[in-house]
N, C-alpha and C positions, 0 to 999 in steps of 0.2 A: 611323747609317744605310746602313751599308752590311753586307750581306752575302753570302760565296763558296760558293759552293757546289760541291764540287768531288769530281771521283770517282765519279761514278753516269752511268747510262746511261740521259742523254734521251729521251722516250715523244713523242710530240705525232702527232697523226692523220695528219702528213706524214711523220713524219721518226721515225729511228730511229738513235741517235747516241750515242756518247762524250765528255762533255763536262761544261762546266761551266759555274755561271753567274751571275754575281754578278749584284747587287737595292743598289739605289739608292733613296730618297722612296716607296718602296714599289711600286716597279717593278723591271722586268729591261732592269738596263742591257744587258750583253752575254752573249752564247754563246762558247764556243768553246773553245780548251785552251791551259792555262797563264795563263790570266788573272793578274795581275795583283792581289795581296794587299797592301794599303798601309798602312799601321799605324791600330789599331782595325778593321780589319775584322772580322766576325763571323764567323768559316770552317766548317765546318761540313763533315766525308767521308763522304760518299756511297758509299762503294766498294761495291760488292752489290749495290744500289739501285735500284729506280729509282727515276727523279729527272722526276715526272706533272703535270700539270698539277691544281689542284683539281677535284674531280669537283662536275656542278652538277646540280643535282635540280629540277626544275621540276615537282613536283608533290606540297607536302605541305600540311598543313589542322594549322599550328599555334595554338594557343588557343581554337580554332573549337566553336560554339554550332551542333549539327545532331536539330535537333529534343529528347526532355528531354533531349538529352546532349549534353557539352566535352567534346572532347578532353584528355586527363588535360597532355600537354604543355605547356608558356608556351614563348613562343618565346625565354628563357632558355637551358631547362634541351633542346629539341628544337632548337638549333643549336646547343651545345653537340657532344651525341649526333655529328651530324651533322662538326664537320670532326676526334671524334674516329677516325668512319667516312670523310675523309678528302674529304668534302665541304663547299665556301669560300666556295658561292652558294645559293640558294636562291630558290625563287618556290612563293611563296604563293600563298592563294586570303582576296580581300576579299568581301565582302555587303554586293549590293544589299539591301533590304527592301521591302515593297510598299510601292510611291503615296509612296517617298521617294527621291531623287537618290545611285546610282552614286558620286558626290562626298561627300557624307555617309558610305558602307559605308566606302571609302576612310578618310576624315580617321578613322573609327574605329578599320581595321587599322591606322591608325600610329601610335596609341597605345596599342593591345596589341606590337607589335614593339620599343619602346624598346630591350623587353630582348637582342636578336637579340646573338647571338653573329659571326654570319659574315655576308658581304654579304644579303641580301635584298631580294628586288622584288614586284611581287604583282599575279594577274590578280585580274579583277574579277564574280563571278558575276551574272548576271543574269536580277534577275525579272519585271520591270514595265519594259517599252517605252515607258511616255507617251512623252506629244512632248518632253517638257523632257531627260524622262534622254535618251531617243536625241542630246536635242543635246550631254550629259552627255557621254556616251562619245566627242563628236570631245574634246572637251575632255580626257576623261581620256589619249590617245592622244598626244593634239597639245601637251599642257602639262604633263600629271602623268608620264610617262614609265611609264604600264598602255598596253602596245599588244595585250594578248590577255582573250579575253571567253567567261565560262564559260558554257554554255546545258547543263541539264539534258534528258535526255529521260527517266530514269524520273523513280522518287519524288513520284508524284500528290502533292498537295495540302501538300507538302513546295518540294519544289525544281526539277519539271517545268516545263518549258516549251511552247506547244505548237509546230506545224511556223510559224505562221505569226510567233511572233513571233523562230526561229531568223532565219526570214525576212531580217525585220525586222533583226537585230540581222546578219547576215552580210554585210549590204548597208555598215550604214555600217563595219563595219570594211571592207574592200575603197576602200571611200572614204579611211580615214586610216592607211594603212598597221598593218593591226592585225591579229590575230591571231584562231579562233575553236576555242577548244575546245569538246570535245561530250562528252559520256556522254553513250555509245547504249547502249541500251537502249529496248525497248513498255512504257513502264511502265503503259500500262492494264493491257495481255492478261495482261503477268507481275504488276499487281493483281488479275482475275481468280483466274490461278492461288494468288495469296495465301488470296485470299480462301476458294476452293473445299477447299485444306488445312486453315486453319485452323478451318473449320467440319464437318469432318472427322475432327477429333482428330486431325491430325497438324504436331504444332508439334516436334519434335527438331531442332539447328543442321541437321541434313544435308538440312529438308527446302528451310533455304535456296538451295544450291545444284538441286532437283529444282523446283522454281517457277522458276527462273529461268535455262533451255534455252538456251544458245547460239544458238539460228536465232531468237528475240528479241533477241539482242545482234550476231548478223548480220547483221537486216530493219533495225535501224534507224539500225545502221551507215552500210549502201549506198541508205539515204536523208536523212541527210545530206549525205552525198555529192552525192547527187543538187541535189537545197537548196548547195550552199557552192559548187559547178559557174554553178549558171544565178546562181549573188550576184555571181560571180569575189571568190569570197572564201580568204585559205590557208584549210588545215581543218585540224585538230590531234583527231586522235581518244583521246583519254589507255585507257587499262589496255585496247590489247584482249589476249583472253585466248582467242578461241577460230579455229579453221578459218575457221566463215564471215566475223565478221568479219575475215579478214586479207585471207580472197579481196578483199571489195571492197573495199581498201589497194593489193591488191595492181593491181586491174585500174586504179584509177582513178588510181596515181603509171605507168598505160603511161601516160597519157594528162596527165596535169599536174600539173605540179613545186609542185604549189598546194596538194594532199592530202598530210599525215606521218599514220603515226602509233606510239606508245609502247604497249611497258610495261611492266611492271612485276615485279621479282624474283622475287614469292613465286608469279609463274605459270607463271615459267621452271623453280620447284623444286619446288613443293607441287602437291596433287594433289586434288581433291576426296574423294579419302581420309582425309584430315583431318577432314573435318565428321561421319565417322561415329565417330569420341571416340564414348566411351563415358561414359552423365551427359549434361553438357553441356560438359563438355569442349570440346564444337570449336566454340560458340561464341568459342571464342581466333578460328578462322577462320572467320565471316561478316566479309564483309565482298565489296561489287559493283563489276562484277559478281563473280558465287565463281569463283574452284578450278573446273577444268574437270579430264576425264579427262585420262589420257597420253599418246591419242591428238591432243589439242591441244596439248600440251607440247610434242610431240614437234613438230608444224603450226610454234609459233612459235618455238623454233631454228630450222627453215629460213629461214622467215621473218627472222631478223637476218640470217641469212647472206647471206640473195638483197639484201640490204638494201629489204624490204619494208619494215621497223619502224627507224625514225631515233631511237628513245631507249630508254633504259633504265632506266626512277625507280620514284620508292617508294609514294605514294597512300598517303604515311605520315599515317594518320590512330588517334595511341593511344589508345584506349580499356583501365583496367586488366578486366582478367578477373574479381581480385579488388573490392569495394568498401570495403574496407578496405586503405593508409590516408585518402585523396582523399575516401571517399565515394561514394555511392549514382549523384551524374551525370555522376559520369566511368565509373561499372565498365558492362559486359557484361551486368554481372547483374541489372541491371533489367529485364532477356524470362529471366531464369528462372522465374517463375510462370507468363504468360502464354502463350510459345512463341519461337520461331526471328522471328519479325515485329516482335517491342520488343526485340530486340537491335540493338545501337547497329551501325552497319556501318565499317567497319573496322581494320584490322592497323598494327604497329605493321611498321618498318624500314628508317631512316633513318640508324644507326648501321651498319646491315651489311651497306648497295649493294655495298658497295666489294672490299672482301673474297668475303665470298658471290658476286659473278659474277663474280667473276676467277676461285675458281676452280674455277666448275663451264666458264667460258668458255674463261681461255685454258690453265690447269695439266689440266684434265680435255679439252677438248674440240679443243685448241689452234686457237683462237682465238688471229688477229696481235696484237701488244700496240696496234698505231696504230688495231687495228680497234676494240682495248675503250676507249682514251680516244676515237673518233669518238662512241662508243651512251653514255658516263658523263658527255664535259664539252664538248667542243667542238660534235660537233652541235644537243645544249642551249640549245645556247648564241648558237650562230646563229640559231637556229629563233625562237628566244623575245630576241634583237636587244642581245646584253650579248658577242657577236663582236666586237675580237680584246681586246678590253679582258677578258677574261674565254676559261675554256674552254679555254689553248694555253699555251704557254713560247714564245713571242717580244717584241724586243725593242718595248719600250713596252708592253706587255700589265702589266696588275698580277701583281703576283707572288704569286699565289697560286698553290702548290706541295703534293706529297703524298711525303716519302719512305717508298717502300712497297719494303720486302721480300720481292720474286714467291717465298722457299722454306719461309719458316718456317709453323710448322705448330703450329693452337692449335683448342681448343675454346669455339663459343659459349654462351654461358650470359646471361641476362637475369641471375642476381646480379651482373653483372659490370657492365653497360651503365649509360650516363648517362644517358637517359632518363628516366622517371617511371613509362612502363609497368612494371608488375611481371611482365612477359612476355615473348619474343624470340620468332617465329613461325619461328627458325631452330636451338630449344633442341637443346643436341645435336651439331648440324651439327659436325662437324672440315673444314678449312678451311687450305688452302696463302694463303700470302698477308695478308699482315699490314702494316700503315700503322705506321709510324716514330717521322714527325712529319710536323708540319702548321704554311705558315705562308701568312696571310694576307695581303695584301697589301705584303711582305716578315718583317710578327713571326711569328715561334715561337711557335702559340699549345698547339701539342700535341706532346710531347716525351716516347716512348714510355709509360704509363702517366701521367706528371705535365701536368695542364692551367696554362698560361698567360694565358690568353685571360682576359676579364671579362666582361662584359654591359653589353653596349651602345657594345661596338666596332666590331659590325656596320654597315655605311649603305646607304642605299637603293640598290638600283640603280635608278632613272630608265629605261628599254628605249627604244632605238629601233625602226627598221621590224621588224614580225616575222613570222612566215611563210613564210620560204626559205631556203634551205639551197645 
């Protein structure tokens, strides 16, 4: 029931120091130097390692149906992959169906996530705000611990809602301590560009990014911010990819503490050139919003440095590249015959975020370790109502801890990952920094290449007020 981590360098968003961590009953019991180790205490030597809070990924789509496709990771496989990548808390997306209560959507989500291996919370995607559904948003926030609602301004006739729905939901969120997450793209305008491209016979994967220009992400981001400010609601703009959207978020942050922006690992390390790969290979990189040019990527890094972006997540939405072994429903090959507009939108990333971002941000760009922890763990935990239970190493917090080797060098290979998806966006990346051990509430669940966890051991994260740092 007790564990002592000694000899390591403890890093939180607030500090960076040599010390020891005593864990009892799943919680951090004490921090200090030369802590006494009673008989029966399980001692882990962290010499040469960083001792950091388990990462928090607030943007995943596990076992999720999207049009004719379904993501290939179950909650069991996806959260095991997360744990190997140093992530111990995940907030995933539940769906309201048209004409049905969001409470029914949450019930369905709970059934699907029983196999979770780490702790998991839920956002609610809102599609149909009929009167009872709006009343149910209060129940979600006040009683069910679901304090974030997702709105899509893209994908007409599938997930997109209009500005009136956005405004309705934002006002409800403001009443009940919830934050609105928004996918900001001008769906109607993009739909016209897509139809024109297909009609002209331009169906290769590269036309995915050519029909989703950054100007239409920037316009929708500014529009969502205007609606949220008038509604008085906290707003979290997911997967910011371009300078236009970043500028809108930055200007809003100068006016308000309620506006926040997220980007994802892929937008920091990959560019639209990936969609230019020969044949159908570019389909691996079809996700929305699309990858942008190097100039936009450079702006995102500046946004992280300035504090305009608060979180780095993954948008882990994994579809296999090949049809086998899981079948066409889980594969990007759905779009091979008809064109880019039929390729399931999404990419994997939950297992490699920690190391890829550490290598790029800390090892190569000199980001401080505390800033790294802030973006990967502390800020997402604060913004989504699970701090200080999660996202830090402090007395009384859950003992979600990662022992991380900051100098280990390794090469990312899809063949060695734990997700069911058959490729990695970062295949062949040589990175510095590797997870050595992962603890979930004091339980050692990853030890090197060994899996010690089990499906079903994750808990549901019932969250508090969200939307503020």
